[in-house]
C-alpha positions in Angstrom: -50.5 9.7 -33.6 -50.0 9.5 -29.9 -48.3 6.5 -28.4 -48.8 5.0 -24.9 -45.1 5.2 -24.2 -43.0 8.4 -24.5 -39.4 8.8 -25.0 -38.7 8.8 -21.3 -40.6 5.6 -20.8 -38.4 3.9 -23.2 -35.2 5.4 -21.8 -36.3 4.0 -18.3 -37.2 0.7 -19.8 -33.9 0.4 -21.4 -32.1 1.1 -18.2 -34.1 -1.4 -16.5 -33.1 -4.1 -19.1 -29.4 -3.1 -18.6 -29.7 -3.5 -14.8 -31.4 -6.9 -15.4 -28.7 -8.0 -17.7 -25.9 -7.0 -15.2 -27.8 -8.9 -12.4 -27.9 -12.1 -14.7 -24.2 -11.6 -15.5 -23.5 -11.4 -11.8 -25.0 -14.9 -11.3 -22.7 -16.5 -13.9 -19.9 -18.7 -12.8 -19.0 -20.7 -9.8 -19.2 -24.1 -11.5 -16.5 -26.6 -11.4 -15.0 -28.0 -14.6 -14.8 -31.6 -12.9 -18.2 -32.8 -11.7 -16.5 -34.8 -8.9 -15.0 -31.8 -7.2 -17.1 -29.3 -5.2 -16.4 -25.5 -5.9 -17.6 -23.5 -2.9 -17.6 -20.3 -5.3 -21.1 -21.0 -6.2 -22.3 -19.8 -2.8 -20.4 -16.5 -3.0 -22.3 -13.5 -1.7 -22.3 -12.1 -5.2 -24.2 -14.9 -6.6 -26.6 -15.5 -3.7 -27.2 -12.0 -2.5 -26.0 -9.2 -4.8 -27.2 -10.6 -8.1 -30.8 -11.3 -7.1 -31.1 -7.8 -5.5 -29.8 -6.3 -8.8 -32.3 -8.4 -10.8 -35.1 -7.2 -8.5 -34.0 -3.7 -9.0 -34.1 -4.2 -12.8 -37.6 -5.8 -12.6 -38.7 -2.7 -10.5 -37.3 -0.3 -12.9 -39.1 -2.0 -15.8 -42.4 -1.8 -13.9 -41.7 1.9 -13.2 -41.1 2.5 -17.0 -44.4 0.8 -17.8 -46.3 2.8 -15.1 -44.7 6.2 -15.7 -46.8 9.0 -17.1 -45.7 12.5 -17.9 -47.8 15.1 -16.1 -50.0 17.1 -18.4 -50.5 20.9 -17.9 -54.0 20.4 -16.4 -52.6 17.9 -13.8 -49.8 20.4 -12.9 -52.4 23.3 -12.3 -54.6 21.1 -10.0 -51.7 20.0 -7.8 
């Protein structure tokens, strides 16, 4: 039985999920324990810039994992 995804697809997919989790973990924090006190840490570069870029990379990697197709022997000869 031939499946749509191969071993390499699953490896790329798991890598994308790990990158996505790292991006979401980078967004955690910056809150204040006292709601009456403002904590400027919520607007750190880590939460505003780096974390969303890492999340987008994770989503892009997942898309690549879905679209990835191993070349067959006939495709390699034609190219």
